[in-house]
N, C-alpha and C positions, 0 to 999 in steps of 0.2 A: 504494500500500500504506500503510495507516495506521501511524503511528509509535507505539511503546509509550508509555503514560502515564509521565510522570516521577514518580519516587518522592520523597516528602518526605525531604530530607536528614537531618532529625532522627530519622527512623525507621531510616535505614540507618547513621547514625553510631554507633560503639561508645560505650557509656557510659564516663564518667570514674571513676577511682578516687577515694577520699577525698583522697589526696595531690594528685592532678591538679586536683580541684575546689578545694582550698585554694589551690593555686598560681594557678589561673585567677582566683579571687576577688581574690587579692593583686595580680595584674597589672592587673585591671580597676579596682581601687580606687586604685592608685598611678600608673598611666600615663595621662597626658593628652597625646595626640599621639604623639611618638616618644621613646623613652628607651633608653638603653644600660645594662644591668644586669649586674653581676658575679654569677656564680653563688654565690660565697662570701658575699656580702652578703645575697642573697635567702635562702640557707640559714640564716644566723644569725637572720634575722627570723622564719622559719617553723619553726625548730628541726628542720632537716633537714641532711643532709650535702650538700656541693657536688655529689657524684656523683648523689644522688637528684634534685637540682634539674635537673642536666643531662639525665638520662634522661627526666624528666617534661616538661621544656621541649620536647624533641624530639618526644615523643608529642603534646603539645598543639599543636605546630606543624602536625601532620597532622589533628588531630581537632576543632579549633575555628575558627570564623569570627569570634569576638568580638574577637580580637586577631591580629595577624600577628607571628609569631616567627621570627627568623632567627639562626643562630649567626654571631657577628660576629668573635670573636677567641679565641685559645687561648693566652694568655701564662700568667701565674701562676694565673689563674682564668678560666674561659671567660666571655666577654662575650656577652650576648644582646641583639640589637636587637628591641625590642618596639614595635609600632605599633598604637595603639588607634583609629586612623582619625579620623573627624570628632569 
Protein backbone atom coordinates (compact mmCIF):
# COMPACT_ATOMS: atom_id res chain seq x y z
CA UNK A 1 0.00 0.00 0.00
CA UNK A 2 1.51 3.39 -0.91
CA UNK A 3 2.31 5.77 1.87
CA UNK A 4 0.72 9.22 1.86
CA UNK A 5 2.88 12.03 0.57
CA UNK A 6 4.59 14.06 3.28
CA UNK A 7 3.32 17.58 3.64
CA UNK A 8 5.72 20.47 3.69
CA UNK A 9 6.06 21.46 7.38
CA UNK A 10 5.99 25.14 6.49
CA UNK A 11 2.50 24.69 5.08
CA UNK A 12 1.17 22.95 8.18
CA UNK A 13 2.98 25.10 10.77
CA UNK A 14 0.79 27.83 12.22
CA UNK A 15 1.91 31.35 11.45
CA UNK A 16 3.62 33.43 14.11
CA UNK A 17 2.20 36.56 15.70
CA UNK A 18 4.10 39.83 15.48
CA UNK A 19 5.39 39.35 19.04
CA UNK A 20 6.53 35.80 18.30
CA UNK A 21 8.27 36.96 15.11
CA UNK A 22 10.07 39.73 17.03
CA UNK A 23 11.12 37.29 19.72
CA UNK A 24 12.36 34.73 17.18
CA UNK A 25 14.37 37.42 15.35
CA UNK A 26 15.86 38.51 18.68
CA UNK A 27 16.89 34.93 19.49
CA UNK A 28 18.35 34.26 16.04
CA UNK A 29 20.35 37.52 16.12
CA UNK A 30 21.74 37.10 19.63
CA UNK A 31 22.24 33.39 20.19
CA UNK A 32 25.22 31.65 18.64
CA UNK A 33 25.40 28.09 19.90
CA UNK A 34 23.70 27.69 23.28
CA UNK A 35 22.60 30.49 25.60
CA UNK A 36 20.64 30.74 28.83
CA UNK A 37 18.35 33.77 28.84
CA UNK A 38 16.32 35.25 31.69
CA UNK A 39 12.81 36.20 30.63
CA UNK A 40 13.03 39.53 32.43
CA UNK A 41 16.15 40.57 30.47
CA UNK A 42 14.62 39.59 27.14
CA UNK A 43 11.44 41.42 28.14
CA UNK A 44 13.39 44.60 28.92
CA UNK A 45 15.12 44.53 25.53
CA UNK A 46 11.92 43.90 23.57
CA UNK A 47 9.66 46.17 25.65
CA UNK A 48 7.47 43.23 26.71
CA UNK A 49 6.48 41.81 30.09
CA UNK A 50 8.23 38.71 31.45
CA UNK A 51 4.89 36.92 31.21
CA UNK A 52 4.59 37.77 27.49
CA UNK A 53 8.11 36.45 26.91
CA UNK A 54 7.33 33.22 28.78
CA UNK A 55 4.09 32.56 26.95
CA UNK A 56 5.63 33.24 23.54
CA UNK A 57 8.84 31.28 24.23
CA UNK A 58 6.65 28.26 24.97
CA UNK A 59 4.75 28.76 21.73
CA UNK A 60 7.96 29.19 19.73
CA UNK A 61 9.36 26.00 21.25
CA UNK A 62 6.55 24.14 19.48
CA UNK A 63 6.37 26.16 16.26
CA UNK A 64 9.90 26.78 15.05
CA UNK A 65 12.86 24.70 13.94
CA UNK A 66 15.22 27.67 13.70
CA UNK A 67 16.16 27.43 17.38
CA UNK A 68 15.55 24.88 20.13
CA UNK A 69 13.92 26.40 23.21
CA UNK A 70 13.65 24.68 26.58
CA UNK A 71 12.43 26.04 29.89
CA UNK A 72 15.41 25.68 32.19
CA UNK A 73 14.64 27.26 35.54
CA UNK A 74 11.96 29.13 37.45
CA UNK A 75 13.63 31.13 40.20
CA UNK A 76 13.14 34.90 40.33
CA UNK A 77 12.65 34.94 36.56
CA UNK A 78 12.25 31.98 34.23
CA UNK A 79 15.45 30.99 32.47
CA UNK A 80 15.24 29.63 28.96
CA UNK A 81 17.87 27.47 27.28
CA UNK A 82 18.10 28.44 23.62
CA UNK A 83 20.18 26.44 21.16
CA UNK A 84 20.77 27.94 17.74
CA UNK A 85 22.45 24.77 16.45
CA UNK A 86 25.47 24.98 14.16
